[in-house]
PDBQT receptor file of N, H, CA, C and O in Angstrom, charges set to zero:
ATOM      1  N   MET A   1      68.389  53.244 159.455  1.00  0.00    +0.000 N 
ATOM      2  CA  MET A   1      69.305  53.297 158.279  1.00  0.00    +0.000 C 
ATOM      3  C   MET A   1      70.177  54.103 159.539  1.00  0.00    +0.000 C 
ATOM      4  O   MET A   1      69.682  55.068 160.120  1.00  0.00    +0.000 OA
ATOM      5  N   ASN A   2      71.573  53.554 159.879  1.00  0.00    +0.000 N 
ATOM      6  H   ASN A   2      71.976  52.770 159.406  1.00  0.00    +0.000 HD
ATOM      7  CA  ASN A   2      72.993  54.189 159.846  1.00  0.00    +0.000 C 
ATOM      8  C   ASN A   2      73.420  55.157 159.331  1.00  0.00    +0.000 C 
ATOM      9  O   ASN A   2      73.422  56.258 159.883  1.00  0.00    +0.000 OA
ATOM     10  N   ASP A   3      74.116  54.802 157.514  1.00  0.00    +0.000 N 
ATOM     11  H   ASP A   3      74.114  53.908 157.066  1.00  0.00    +0.000 HD
ATOM     12  CA  ASP A   3      74.403  55.513 156.815  1.00  0.00    +0.000 C 
ATOM     13  C   ASP A   3      74.327  54.941 155.321  1.00  0.00    +0.000 C 
ATOM     14  O   ASP A   3      74.543  53.772 155.005  1.00  0.00    +0.000 OA
ATOM     15  N   VAL A   4      74.058  55.756 154.658  1.00  0.00    +0.000 N 
ATOM     16  H   VAL A   4      73.882  56.706 154.915  1.00  0.00    +0.000 HD
ATOM     17  CA  VAL A   4      74.236  55.012 152.996  1.00  0.00    +0.000 C 
ATOM     18  C   VAL A   4      75.264  55.164 151.963  1.00  0.00    +0.000 C 
ATOM     19  O   VAL A   4      76.261  54.619 152.435  1.00  0.00    +0.000 OA
ATOM     20  N   ALA A   5      75.416  55.415 151.321  1.00  0.00    +0.000 N 
ATOM     21  H   ALA A   5      74.605  55.858 150.937  1.00  0.00    +0.000 HD
ATOM     22  CA  ALA A   5      76.721  55.903 150.467  1.00  0.00    +0.000 C 
ATOM     23  C   ALA A   5      76.315  55.632 148.590  1.00  0.00    +0.000 C 
ATOM     24  O   ALA A   5      75.436  54.807 148.337  1.00  0.00    +0.000 OA
ATOM     25  N   ILE A   6      76.948  56.303 147.523  1.00  0.00    +0.000 N 
ATOM     26  H   ILE A   6      77.662  56.973 147.727  1.00  0.00    +0.000 HD
ATOM     27  CA  ILE A   6      75.706  55.668 146.297  1.00  0.00    +0.000 C 
ATOM     28  C   ILE A   6      77.604  55.686 145.679  1.00  0.00    +0.000 C 
ATOM     29  O   ILE A   6      78.486  56.384 146.179  1.00  0.00    +0.000 OA
ATOM     30  N   SER A   7      77.738  54.929 144.769  1.00  0.00    +0.000 N 
ATOM     31  H   SER A   7      77.021  54.362 144.363  1.00  0.00    +0.000 HD
ATOM     32  CA  SER A   7      78.798  54.945 143.850  1.00  0.00    +0.000 C 
ATOM     33  C   SER A   7      79.231  55.915 143.105  1.00  0.00    +0.000 C 
ATOM     34  O   SER A   7      78.502  56.898 142.970  1.00  0.00    +0.000 OA
ATOM     35  N   SER A   8      80.196  55.881 142.611  1.00  0.00    +0.000 N 
ATOM     36  H   SER A   8      80.789  55.083 142.721  1.00  0.00    +0.000 HD
ATOM     37  CA  SER A   8      80.392  57.303 141.540  1.00  0.00    +0.000 C 
ATOM     38  C   SER A   8      79.430  57.372 140.359  1.00  0.00    +0.000 C 
ATOM     39  O   SER A   8      78.737  58.334 140.027  1.00  0.00    +0.000 OA
ATOM     40  N   ASP A   9      79.504  56.339 139.867  1.00  0.00    +0.000 N 
ATOM     41  H   ASP A   9      80.067  55.558 140.136  1.00  0.00    +0.000 HD
ATOM     42  CA  ASP A   9      78.301  55.729 138.532  1.00  0.00    +0.000 C 
ATOM     43  C   ASP A   9      76.867  55.843 139.171  1.00  0.00    +0.000 C 
ATOM     44  O   ASP A   9      75.774  55.577 138.670  1.00  0.00    +0.000 OA
ATOM     45  N   GLY A  10      77.056  56.122 139.910  1.00  0.00    +0.000 N 
ATOM     46  H   GLY A  10      77.944  56.338 140.317  1.00  0.00    +0.000 HD
ATOM     47  CA  GLY A  10      75.449  55.974 140.632  1.00  0.00    +0.000 C 
ATOM     48  C   GLY A  10      74.599  54.877 140.089  1.00  0.00    +0.000 C 
ATOM     49  O   GLY A  10      73.498  54.951 139.545  1.00  0.00    +0.000 OA
ATOM     50  N   LYS A  11      75.505  53.621 140.409  1.00  0.00    +0.000 N 
ATOM     51  H   LYS A  11      76.400  53.560 140.851  1.00  0.00    +0.000 HD
ATOM     52  CA  LYS A  11      74.963  52.309 139.836  1.00  0.00    +0.000 C 
ATOM     53  C   LYS A  11      74.492  51.725 141.223  1.00  0.00    +0.000 C 
ATOM     54  O   LYS A  11      73.419  51.165 141.446  1.00  0.00    +0.000 OA
ATOM     55  N   ILE A  12      75.621  51.998 142.196  1.00  0.00    +0.000 N 
ATOM     56  H   ILE A  12      76.493  52.454 142.015  1.00  0.00    +0.000 HD
ATOM     57  CA  ILE A  12      75.201  50.817 143.552  1.00  0.00    +0.000 C 
ATOM     58  C   ILE A  12      74.634  51.738 144.921  1.00  0.00    +0.000 C 
ATOM     59  O   ILE A  12      74.956  52.864 145.300  1.00  0.00    +0.000 OA
ATOM     60  N   LEU A  13      73.983  51.079 145.290  1.00  0.00    +0.000 N 
ATOM     61  H   LEU A  13      73.721  50.164 144.982  1.00  0.00    +0.000 HD
ATOM     62  CA  LEU A  13      74.048  51.783 146.832  1.00  0.00    +0.000 C 
ATOM     63  C   LEU A  13      74.044  50.841 148.072  1.00  0.00    +0.000 C 
ATOM     64  O   LEU A  13      73.245  49.966 148.405  1.00  0.00    +0.000 OA
ATOM     65  N   ALA A  14      75.241  51.316 148.675  1.00  0.00    +0.000 N 
ATOM     66  H   ALA A  14      75.891  52.026 148.404  1.00  0.00    +0.000 HD
ATOM     67  CA  ALA A  14      75.626  50.026 149.722  1.00  0.00    +0.000 C 
ATOM     68  C   ALA A  14      74.189  51.686 150.907  1.00  0.00    +0.000 C 
ATOM     69  O   ALA A  14      73.805  52.832 150.676  1.00  0.00    +0.000 OA
ATOM     70  N   ALA A  15      74.013  50.682 151.995  1.00  0.00    +0.000 N 
ATOM     71  H   ALA A  15      74.325  49.751 152.183  1.00  0.00    +0.000 HD
ATOM     72  CA  ALA A  15      72.853  51.196 153.111  1.00  0.00    +0.000 C 
ATOM     73  C   ALA A  15      73.121  50.191 154.452  1.00  0.00    +0.000 C 
ATOM     74  O   ALA A  15      72.807  49.002 154.501  1.00  0.00    +0.000 OA
ATOM     75  N   ALA A  16      73.733  50.913 155.448  1.00  0.00    +0.000 N 
ATOM     76  H   ALA A  16      73.989  51.878 155.408  1.00  0.00    +0.000 HD
ATOM     77  CA  ALA A  16      74.073  50.107 157.026  1.00  0.00    +0.000 C 
ATOM     78  C   ALA A  16      73.364  50.720 157.621  1.00  0.00    +0.000 C 
ATOM     79  O   ALA A  16      72.972  51.887 157.588  1.00  0.00    +0.000 OA
ATOM     80  N   GLY A  17      73.044  49.189 158.683  1.00  0.00    +0.000 N 
ATOM     81  H   GLY A  17      73.362  48.241 158.710  1.00  0.00    +0.000 HD
ATOM     82  CA  GLY A  17      72.555  49.612 159.186  1.00  0.00    +0.000 C 
ATOM     83  C   GLY A  17      73.165  49.114 160.872  1.00  0.00    +0.000 C 
ATOM     84  O   GLY A  17      74.107  48.352 161.088  1.00  0.00    +0.000 OA
ATOM     85  N   TRP A  18      72.133  49.944 162.095  1.00  0.00    +0.000 N 
ATOM     86  H   TRP A  18      71.367  50.563 161.919  1.00  0.00    +0.000 HD
ATOM     87  CA  TRP A  18      72.680  50.154 163.308  1.00  0.00    +0.000 C 
ATOM     88  C   TRP A  18      72.935  48.184 163.600  1.00  0.00    +0.000 C 
ATOM     89  O   TRP A  18      73.723  47.766 164.448  1.00  0.00    +0.000 OA
ATOM     90  N   ASN A  19      72.235  47.418 162.860  1.00  0.00    +0.000 N 
ATOM     91  H   ASN A  19      71.594  47.757 162.171  1.00  0.00    +0.000 HD
ATOM     92  CA  ASN A  19      72.320  46.004 163.341  1.00  0.00    +0.000 C 
ATOM     93  C   ASN A  19      73.692  45.579 162.545  1.00  0.00    +0.000 C 
ATOM     94  O   ASN A  19      73.867  44.371 162.387  1.00  0.00    +0.000 OA
ATOM     95  N   GLY A  20      74.366  46.203 162.195  1.00  0.00    +0.000 N 
ATOM     96  H   GLY A  20      74.223  47.185 162.324  1.00  0.00    +0.000 HD
ATOM     97  CA  GLY A  20      75.920  45.518 161.305  1.00  0.00    +0.000 C 
ATOM     98  C   GLY A  20      75.716  44.847 159.933  1.00  0.00    +0.000 C 
ATOM     99  O   GLY A  20      76.582  44.421 159.170  1.00  0.00    +0.000 OA
ATOM    100  N   ILE A  21      74.518  44.848 159.806  1.00  0.00    +0.000 N 
ATOM    101  H   ILE A  21      73.814  45.195 160.426  1.00  0.00    +0.000 HD
ATOM    102  CA  ILE A  21      74.550  44.431 158.380  1.00  0.00    +0.000 C 
ATOM    103  C   ILE A  21      74.055  45.366 156.959  1.00  0.00    +0.000 C 
ATOM    104  O   ILE A  21      73.067  46.084 156.811  1.00  0.00    +0.000 OA
ATOM    105  N   ILE A  22      75.020  45.075 156.139  1.00  0.00    +0.000 N 
ATOM    106  H   ILE A  22      75.823  44.492 156.259  1.00  0.00    +0.000 HD
ATOM    107  CA  ILE A  22      75.821  46.347 155.259  1.00  0.00    +0.000 C 
ATOM    108  C   ILE A  22      74.034  46.007 153.935  1.00  0.00    +0.000 C 
ATOM    109  O   ILE A  22      73.142  45.187 154.154  1.00  0.00    +0.000 OA
ATOM    110  N   LYS A  23      74.101  46.657 153.120  1.00  0.00    +0.000 N 
ATOM    111  H   LYS A  23      74.825  47.323 152.942  1.00  0.00    +0.000 HD
ATOM    112  CA  LYS A  23      72.988  46.186 151.995  1.00  0.00    +0.000 C 
ATOM    113  C   LYS A  23      73.521  46.666 150.820  1.00  0.00    +0.000 C 
ATOM    114  O   LYS A  23      73.963  47.811 150.735  1.00  0.00    +0.000 OA
ATOM    115  N   ILE A  24      73.512  45.515 149.476  1.00  0.00    +0.000 N 
ATOM    116  H   ILE A  24      73.152  44.584 149.545  1.00  0.00    +0.000 HD
ATOM    117  CA  ILE A  24      74.159  46.450 148.455  1.00  0.00    +0.000 C 
ATOM    118  C   ILE A  24      73.155  46.221 147.769  1.00  0.00    +0.000 C 
ATOM    119  O   ILE A  24      72.518  45.176 147.638  1.00  0.00    +0.000 OA
ATOM    120  N   TRP A  25      72.958  47.614 147.149  1.00  0.00    +0.000 N 
ATOM    121  H   TRP A  25      73.475  48.463 147.256  1.00  0.00    +0.000 HD
ATOM    122  CA  TRP A  25      71.186  47.601 146.153  1.00  0.00    +0.000 C 
ATOM    123  C   TRP A  25      72.105  48.042 145.049  1.00  0.00    +0.000 C 
ATOM    124  O   TRP A  25      73.096  48.767 145.144  1.00  0.00    +0.000 OA
ATOM    125  N   ASN A  26      71.307  47.155 143.391  1.00  0.00    +0.000 N 
ATOM    126  H   ASN A  26      70.502  46.566 143.314  1.00  0.00    +0.000 HD
ATOM    127  CA  ASN A  26      71.359  47.847 141.964  1.00  0.00    +0.000 C 
ATOM    128  C   ASN A  26      69.908  49.018 142.197  1.00  0.00    +0.000 C 
ATOM    129  O   ASN A  26      68.801  48.620 142.560  1.00  0.00    +0.000 OA
ATOM    130  N   ILE A  27      70.163  50.144 141.966  1.00  0.00    +0.000 N 
ATOM    131  H   ILE A  27      71.062  50.467 141.671  1.00  0.00    +0.000 HD
ATOM    132  CA  ILE A  27      69.536  51.499 142.027  1.00  0.00    +0.000 C 
ATOM    133  C   ILE A  27      68.910  51.487 140.644  1.00  0.00    +0.000 C 
ATOM    134  O   ILE A  27      67.852  52.113 140.579  1.00  0.00    +0.000 OA
ATOM    135  N   GLN A  28      69.360  50.869 139.444  1.00  0.00    +0.000 N 
ATOM    136  H   GLN A  28      70.219  50.361 139.498  1.00  0.00    +0.000 HD
ATOM    137  CA  GLN A  28      67.938  50.443 138.283  1.00  0.00    +0.000 C 
ATOM    138  C   GLN A  28      67.340  49.581 138.260  1.00  0.00    +0.000 C 
ATOM    139  O   GLN A  28      66.219  49.615 137.752  1.00  0.00    +0.000 OA
ATOM    140  N   THR A  29      68.030  48.096 138.984  1.00  0.00    +0.000 N 
ATOM    141  H   THR A  29      68.941  48.069 139.396  1.00  0.00    +0.000 HD
ATOM    142  CA  THR A  29      66.945  47.651 138.725  1.00  0.00    +0.000 C 
ATOM    143  C   THR A  29      65.443  47.314 140.650  1.00  0.00    +0.000 C 
ATOM    144  O   THR A  29      64.502  46.537 140.810  1.00  0.00    +0.000 OA
ATOM    145  N   GLY A  30      66.099  48.428 141.597  1.00  0.00    +0.000 N 
ATOM    146  H   GLY A  30      66.864  49.060 141.467  1.00  0.00    +0.000 HD
ATOM    147  CA  GLY A  30      65.929  47.769 142.755  1.00  0.00    +0.000 C 
ATOM    148  C   GLY A  30      65.885  46.601 143.438  1.00  0.00    +0.000 C 
ATOM    149  O   GLY A  30      64.790  46.461 143.982  1.00  0.00    +0.000 OA
ATOM    150  N   GLU A  31      66.361  46.034 143.560  1.00  0.00    +0.000 N 
ATOM    151  H   GLU A  31      67.251  46.147 143.118  1.00  0.00    +0.000 HD
ATOM    152  CA  GLU A  31      67.010  44.516 143.679  1.00  0.00    +0.000 C 
ATOM    153  C   GLU A  31      68.267  44.808 144.543  1.00  0.00    +0.000 C 
ATOM    154  O   GLU A  31      69.104  45.665 144.260  1.00  0.00    +0.000 OA
ATOM    155  N   CYS A  32      68.311  43.778 145.924  1.00  0.00    +0.000 N 
ATOM    156  H   CYS A  32      67.631  43.082 146.155  1.00  0.00    +0.000 HD
ATOM    157  CA  CYS A  32      69.297  44.084 147.137  1.00  0.00    +0.000 C 
ATOM    158  C   CYS A  32      70.542  42.717 145.763  1.00  0.00    +0.000 C 
ATOM    159  O   CYS A  32      70.057  41.659 145.362  1.00  0.00    +0.000 OA
ATOM    160  N   SER A  33      71.511  43.019 145.498  1.00  0.00    +0.000 N 
ATOM    161  H   SER A  33      71.904  43.879 145.824  1.00  0.00    +0.000 HD
ATOM    162  CA  SER A  33      72.470  42.267 145.493  1.00  0.00    +0.000 C 
ATOM    163  C   SER A  33      73.170  41.346 146.640  1.00  0.00    +0.000 C 
ATOM    164  O   SER A  33      73.552  40.286 146.144  1.00  0.00    +0.000 OA
ATOM    165  N   LYS A  34      73.427  41.442 147.940  1.00  0.00    +0.000 N 
ATOM    166  H   LYS A  34      73.116  42.303 148.343  1.00  0.00    +0.000 HD
ATOM    167  CA  LYS A  34      74.896  41.332 148.170  1.00  0.00    +0.000 C 
ATOM    168  C   LYS A  34      74.242  42.086 149.872  1.00  0.00    +0.000 C 
ATOM    169  O   LYS A  34      73.781  43.208 150.081  1.00  0.00    +0.000 OA
ATOM    170  N   THR A  35      74.417  41.150 150.643  1.00  0.00    +0.000 N 
ATOM    171  H   THR A  35      74.791  40.239 150.473  1.00  0.00    +0.000 HD
ATOM    172  CA  THR A  35      74.165  41.525 151.890  1.00  0.00    +0.000 C 
ATOM    173  C   THR A  35      75.099  41.286 152.695  1.00  0.00    +0.000 C 
ATOM    174  O   THR A  35      75.286  40.071 152.757  1.00  0.00    +0.000 OA
ATOM    175  N   LEU A  36      76.097  42.135 153.652  1.00  0.00    +0.000 N 
ATOM    176  H   LEU A  36      75.945  43.122 153.602  1.00  0.00    +0.000 HD
ATOM    177  CA  LEU A  36      76.898  41.270 154.114  1.00  0.00    +0.000 C 
ATOM    178  C   LEU A  36      76.559  41.930 156.393  1.00  0.00    +0.000 C 
ATOM    179  O   LEU A  36      75.896  42.845 156.882  1.00  0.00    +0.000 OA
ATOM    180  N   SER A  37      77.510  40.747 157.059  1.00  0.00    +0.000 N 
ATOM    181  H   SER A  37      78.049  40.004 156.661  1.00  0.00    +0.000 HD
ATOM    182  CA  SER A  37      76.987  41.432 158.076  1.00  0.00    +0.000 C 
ATOM    183  C   SER A  37      78.912  41.022 159.128  1.00  0.00    +0.000 C 
ATOM    184  O   SER A  37      79.839  40.368 158.649  1.00  0.00    +0.000 OA
ATOM    185  N   ASN A  38      78.889  41.555 160.253  1.00  0.00    +0.000 N 
ATOM    186  H   ASN A  38      78.136  42.086 160.642  1.00  0.00    +0.000 HD
ATOM    187  CA  ASN A  38      79.912  41.808 160.735  1.00  0.00    +0.000 C 
ATOM    188  C   ASN A  38      79.491  40.423 161.656  1.00  0.00    +0.000 C 
ATOM    189  O   ASN A  38      80.074  39.803 162.545  1.00  0.00    +0.000 OA
ATOM    190  N   LYS A  39      78.762  40.340 161.278  1.00  0.00    +0.000 N 
ATOM    191  H   LYS A  39      78.289  40.844 160.555  1.00  0.00    +0.000 HD
ATOM    192  CA  LYS A  39      78.365  39.160 162.697  1.00  0.00    +0.000 C 
ATOM    193  C   LYS A  39      79.439  37.466 161.813  1.00  0.00    +0.000 C 
ATOM    194  O   LYS A  39      79.390  37.032 160.663  1.00  0.00    +0.000 OA
ATOM    195  N   PRO A  40      80.283  36.978 163.076  1.00  0.00    +0.000 N 
ATOM    196  CA  PRO A  40      81.387  35.781 162.091  1.00  0.00    +0.000 C 
ATOM    197  C   PRO A  40      80.164  34.691 162.334  1.00  0.00    +0.000 C 
ATOM    198  O   PRO A  40      80.707  33.599 162.169  1.00  0.00    +0.000 OA
ATOM    199  N   TYR A  41      78.916  34.497 162.614  1.00  0.00    +0.000 N 
ATOM    200  H   TYR A  41      78.475  35.384 162.748  1.00  0.00    +0.000 HD
ATOM    201  CA  TYR A  41      78.719  32.997 162.410  1.00  0.00    +0.000 C 
ATOM    202  C   TYR A  41      77.235  33.819 161.406  1.00  0.00    +0.000 C 
ATOM    203  O   TYR A  41      76.292  33.034 161.514  1.00  0.00    +0.000 OA
ATOM    204  N   ALA A  42      76.917  34.731 160.770  1.00  0.00    +0.000 N 
ATOM    205  H   ALA A  42      77.683  35.369 160.681  1.00  0.00    +0.000 HD
ATOM    206  CA  ALA A  42      75.695  35.011 159.934  1.00  0.00    +0.000 C 
ATOM    207  C   ALA A  42      75.185  34.401 159.342  1.00  0.00    +0.000 C 
ATOM    208  O   ALA A  42      75.645  34.269 158.208  1.00  0.00    +0.000 OA
ATOM    209  N   ASN A  43      74.074  33.726 159.651  1.00  0.00    +0.000 N 
ATOM    210  H   ASN A  43      73.700  33.834 160.572  1.00  0.00    +0.000 HD
ATOM    211  CA  ASN A  43      73.317  32.810 158.592  1.00  0.00    +0.000 C 
ATOM    212  C   ASN A  43      73.660  31.031 158.750  1.00  0.00    +0.000 C 
ATOM    213  O   ASN A  43      73.431  30.042 158.055  1.00  0.00    +0.000 OA
ATOM    214  N   MET A  44      74.424  31.330 160.252  1.00  0.00    +0.000 N 
ATOM    215  H   MET A  44      74.610  32.134 160.817  1.00  0.00    +0.000 HD
ATOM    216  CA  MET A  44      74.906  29.507 160.122  1.00  0.00    +0.000 C 
ATOM    217  C   MET A  44      73.857  28.395 160.793  1.00  0.00    +0.000 C 
ATOM    218  O   MET A  44      73.775  28.437 162.021  1.00  0.00    +0.000 OA
ATOM    219  N   ASN A  45      73.052  27.411 160.096  1.00  0.00    +0.000 N 
ATOM    220  H   ASN A  45      73.118  27.377 159.099  1.00  0.00    +0.000 HD
ATOM    221  CA  ASN A  45      72.257  26.616 160.814  1.00  0.00    +0.000 C 
ATOM    222  C   ASN A  45      72.723  26.024 161.573  1.00  0.00    +0.000 C 
ATOM    223  O   ASN A  45      73.749  25.411 161.280  1.00  0.00    +0.000 OA
ATOM    224  N   ILE A  46      72.105  25.930 163.066  1.00  0.00    +0.000 N 
ATOM    225  H   ILE A  46      71.271  26.428 163.305  1.00  0.00    +0.000 HD
ATOM    226  CA  ILE A  46      72.535  25.298 164.262  1.00  0.00    +0.000 C 
ATOM    227  C   ILE A  46      71.636  24.695 164.434  1.00  0.00    +0.000 C 
ATOM    228  O   ILE A  46      71.403  24.743 165.642  1.00  0.00    +0.000 OA
ATOM    229  N   THR A  47      70.471  23.733 163.623  1.00  0.00    +0.000 N 
ATOM    230  H   THR A  47      70.660  23.694 162.641  1.00  0.00    +0.000 HD
ATOM    231  CA  THR A  47      68.825  23.801 163.825  1.00  0.00    +0.000 C 
ATOM    232  C   THR A  47      69.778  21.909 164.415  1.00  0.00    +0.000 C 
ATOM    233  O   THR A  47      69.977  21.605 165.591  1.00  0.00    +0.000 OA
ATOM    234  N   ASN A  48      70.158  21.025 163.195  1.00  0.00    +0.000 N 
ATOM    235  H   ASN A  48      69.996  21.272 162.239  1.00  0.00    +0.000 HD
ATOM    236  CA  ASN A  48      71.060  20.096 163.885  1.00  0.00    +0.000 C 
ATOM    237  C   ASN A  48      71.386  19.951 164.964  1.00  0.00    +0.000 C 
ATOM    238  O   ASN A  48      70.905  19.138 165.753  1.00  0.00    +0.000 OA
ATOM    239  N   ALA A  49      72.465  20.903 165.217  1.00  0.00    +0.000 N 
ATOM    240  H   ALA A  49      72.856  21.564 164.576  1.00  0.00    +0.000 HD
ATOM    241  CA  ALA A  49      73.900  20.962 165.993  1.00  0.00    +0.000 C 
ATOM    242  C   ALA A  49      73.349  19.916 166.556  1.00  0.00    +0.000 C 
ATOM    243  O   ALA A  49      72.123  19.844 166.471  1.00  0.00    +0.000 OA
ATOM    244  N   THR A  50      73.995  18.962 167.192  1.00  0.00    +0.000 N 
ATOM    245  H   THR A  50      74.990  19.020 167.261  1.00  0.00    +0.000 HD
ATOM    246  CA  THR A  50      74.825  17.983 169.008  1.00  0.00    +0.000 C 
ATOM    247  C   THR A  50      76.266  18.859 169.628  1.00  0.00    +0.000 C 
ATOM    248  O   THR A  50      77.319  19.432 169.347  1.00  0.00    +0.000 OA
ATOM    249  N   GLY A  51      75.539  18.519 170.445  1.00  0.00    +0.000 N 
ATOM    250  H   GLY A  51      74.684  18.053 170.673  1.00  0.00    +0.000 HD
ATOM    251  CA  GLY A  51      76.544  18.535 171.515  1.00  0.00    +0.000 C 
ATOM    252  C   GLY A  51      76.771  20.241 172.050  1.00  0.00    +0.000 C 
ATOM    253  O   GLY A  51      77.807  20.272 172.715  1.00  0.00    +0.000 OA
ATOM    254  N   LEU A  52      76.271  21.327 171.982  1.00  0.00    +0.000 N 
ATOM    255  H   LEU A  52      75.430  21.302 171.442  1.00  0.00    +0.000 HD
ATOM    256  CA  LEU A  52      75.718  21.806 172.701  1.00  0.00    +0.000 C 
ATOM    257  C   LEU A  52      74.736  22.511 173.604  1.00  0.00    +0.000 C 
ATOM    258  O   LEU A  52      73.588  22.067 173.561  1.00  0.00    +0.000 OA
ATOM    259  N   THR A  53      74.963  23.498 174.392  1.00  0.00    +0.000 N 
ATOM    260  H   THR A  53      75.895  23.859 174.427  1.00  0.00    +0.000 HD
ATOM    261  CA  THR A  53      74.849  23.557 175.772  1.00  0.00    +0.000 C 
ATOM    262  C   THR A  53      73.558  25.028 175.178  1.00  0.00    +0.000 C 
ATOM    263  O   THR A  53      73.890  25.655 174.172  1.00  0.00    +0.000 OA
ATOM    264  N   PRO A  54      72.516  25.323 175.726  1.00  0.00    +0.000 N 
ATOM    265  CA  PRO A  54      71.699  26.652 175.554  1.00  0.00    +0.000 C 
ATOM    266  C   PRO A  54      72.583  27.818 175.430  1.00  0.00    +0.000 C 
ATOM    267  O   PRO A  54      72.652  28.765 174.647  1.00  0.00    +0.000 OA
ATOM    268  N   GLU A  55      73.238  27.429 176.474  1.00  0.00    +0.000 N 
ATOM    269  H   GLU A  55      73.182  26.659 177.110  1.00  0.00    +0.000 HD
ATOM    270  CA  GLU A  55      73.989  29.262 176.558  1.00  0.00    +0.000 C 
ATOM    271  C   GLU A  55      74.968  28.866 175.165  1.00  0.00    +0.000 C 
ATOM    272  O   GLU A  55      75.292  29.840 174.486  1.00  0.00    +0.000 OA
ATOM    273  N   GLN A  56      75.335  27.843 174.817  1.00  0.00    +0.000 N 
ATOM    274  H   GLN A  56      75.071  27.052 175.369  1.00  0.00    +0.000 HD
ATOM    275  CA  GLN A  56      76.376  27.828 173.879  1.00  0.00    +0.000 C 
ATOM    276  C   GLN A  56      75.691  28.169 172.315  1.00  0.00    +0.000 C 
ATOM    277  O   GLN A  56      76.273  28.724 171.384  1.00  0.00    +0.000 OA
ATOM    278  N   LYS A  57      73.915  27.528 172.344  1.00  0.00    +0.000 N 
ATOM    279  H   LYS A  57      73.442  27.077 173.101  1.00  0.00    +0.000 HD
ATOM    280  CA  LYS A  57      73.153  28.237 171.394  1.00  0.00    +0.000 C 
ATOM    281  C   LYS A  57      73.216  29.530 170.762  1.00  0.00    +0.000 C 
ATOM    282  O   LYS A  57      73.361  29.901 169.598  1.00  0.00    +0.000 OA
ATOM    283  N   SER A  58      72.991  30.388 172.410  1.00  0.00    +0.000 N 
ATOM    284  H   SER A  58      72.873  30.087 173.357  1.00  0.00    +0.000 HD
ATOM    285  CA  SER A  58      71.976  31.633 172.716  1.00  0.00    +0.000 C 
ATOM    286  C   SER A  58      73.511  32.302 171.963  1.00  0.00    +0.000 C 
ATOM    287  O   SER A  58      73.780  32.609 170.801  1.00  0.00    +0.000 OA
ATOM    288  N   SER A  59      74.353  32.340 173.326  1.00  0.00    +0.000 N 
ATOM    289  H   SER A  59      74.135  32.091 174.269  1.00  0.00    +0.000 HD
ATOM    290  CA  SER A  59      75.722  33.095 172.301  1.00  0.00    +0.000 C 
ATOM    291  C   SER A  59      76.459  32.830 170.661  1.00  0.00    +0.000 C 
ATOM    292  O   SER A  59      77.152  33.601 169.997  1.00  0.00    +0.000 OA
ATOM    293  N   LEU A  60      75.979  31.395 170.348  1.00  0.00    +0.000 N 
ATOM    294  H   LEU A  60      75.416  30.768 170.888  1.00  0.00    +0.000 HD
ATOM    295  CA  LEU A  60      75.696  31.561 168.342  1.00  0.00    +0.000 C 
ATOM    296  C   LEU A  60      75.163  32.538 167.672  1.00  0.00    +0.000 C 
ATOM    297  O   LEU A  60      75.493  33.389 166.847  1.00  0.00    +0.000 OA
ATOM    298  N   LYS A  61      73.269  31.810 168.862  1.00  0.00    +0.000 N 
ATOM    299  H   LYS A  61      73.000  31.118 169.532  1.00  0.00    +0.000 HD
ATOM    300  CA  LYS A  61      72.487  33.452 167.658  1.00  0.00    +0.000 C 
ATOM    301  C   LYS A  61      73.024  34.498 167.898  1.00  0.00    +0.000 C 
ATOM    302  O   LYS A  61      73.032  35.248 166.922  1.00  0.00    +0.000 OA
ATOM    303  N   ALA A  62      73.706  35.077 169.204  1.00  0.00    +0.000 N 
ATOM    304  H   ALA A  62      73.699  34.467 169.997  1.00  0.00    +0.000 HD
ATOM    305  CA  ALA A  62      73.803  36.139 169.307  1.00  0.00    +0.000 C 
ATOM    306  C   ALA A  62      75.359  36.477 168.105  1.00  0.00    +0.000 C 
ATOM    307  O   ALA A  62      75.849  37.563 167.797  1.00  0.00    +0.000 OA
ATOM    308  N   LEU A  63      75.540  35.862 167.920  1.00  0.00    +0.000 N 
ATOM    309  H   LEU A  63      75.142  34.980 168.170  1.00  0.00    +0.000 HD
ATOM    310  CA  LEU A  63      76.799  36.430 166.758  1.00  0.00    +0.000 C 
ATOM    311  C   LEU A  63      76.980  36.045 165.704  1.00  0.00    +0.000 C 
ATOM    312  O   LEU A  63      78.007  35.954 165.031  1.00  0.00    +0.000 OA
ATOM    313  N   GLY A  64      74.708  35.495 165.292  1.00  0.00    +0.000 N 
ATOM    314  H   GLY A  64      73.874  35.569 165.839  1.00  0.00    +0.000 HD
ATOM    315  CA  GLY A  64      74.432  35.797 163.804  1.00  0.00    +0.000 C 
ATOM    316  C   GLY A  64      73.931  34.147 163.222  1.00  0.00    +0.000 C 
ATOM    317  O   GLY A  64      73.433  33.791 162.154  1.00  0.00    +0.000 OA
ATOM    318  N   ALA A  65      74.311  33.412 164.416  1.00  0.00    +0.000 N 
ATOM    319  H   ALA A  65      74.716  33.701 165.283  1.00  0.00    +0.000 HD
ATOM    320  CA  ALA A  65      73.793  31.893 163.867  1.00  0.00    +0.000 C 
ATOM    321  C   ALA A  65      72.249  31.652 163.638  1.00  0.00    +0.000 C 
ATOM    322  O   ALA A  65      71.505  32.603 163.883  1.00  0.00    +0.000 OA
ATOM    323  N   VAL A  66      71.750  30.578 163.231  1.00  0.00    +0.000 N 
ATOM    324  H   VAL A  66      72.354  29.806 163.032  1.00  0.00    +0.000 HD
ATOM    325  CA  VAL A  66      70.109  31.164 163.065  1.00  0.00    +0.000 C 
ATOM    326  C   VAL A  66      69.990  29.577 163.667  1.00  0.00    +0.000 C 
ATOM    327  O   VAL A  66      70.848  28.770 163.307  1.00  0.00    +0.000 OA
ATOM    328  N   GLU A  67      69.143  29.239 164.392  1.00  0.00    +0.000 N 
ATOM    329  H   GLU A  67      68.446  29.894 164.684  1.00  0.00    +0.000 HD
ATOM    330  CA  GLU A  67      68.201  27.972 164.312  1.00  0.00    +0.000 C 
ATOM    331  C   GLU A  67      66.669  27.915 163.615  1.00  0.00    +0.000 C 
ATOM    332  O   GLU A  67      65.834  28.787 163.859  1.00  0.00    +0.000 OA
ATOM    333  N   GLN A  68      66.469  27.059 162.938  1.00  0.00    +0.000 N 
ATOM    334  H   GLN A  68      67.147  26.350 162.740  1.00  0.00    +0.000 HD
ATOM    335  CA  GLN A  68      64.763  26.829 162.363  1.00  0.00    +0.000 C 
ATOM    336  C   GLN A  68      63.685  26.043 162.147  1.00  0.00    +0.000 C 
ATOM    337  O   GLN A  68      62.660  26.522 161.660  1.00  0.00    +0.000 OA
TER     338      GLN A  68
């Protein structure tokens, strides 16, 4: 974990990690309500993408894309 902040009303917690991901938590329920990333292709599915070289796929994955 890199940093943690709690809202002024004590209802929301934001946690930032070294991996560039920020999670927003509802303190009352303990549920993660949102996940944010600084990676421009976060969770972009490139599983059936055509015309990409292995190097391009590797670069996209480094920027957050996934291949399932």
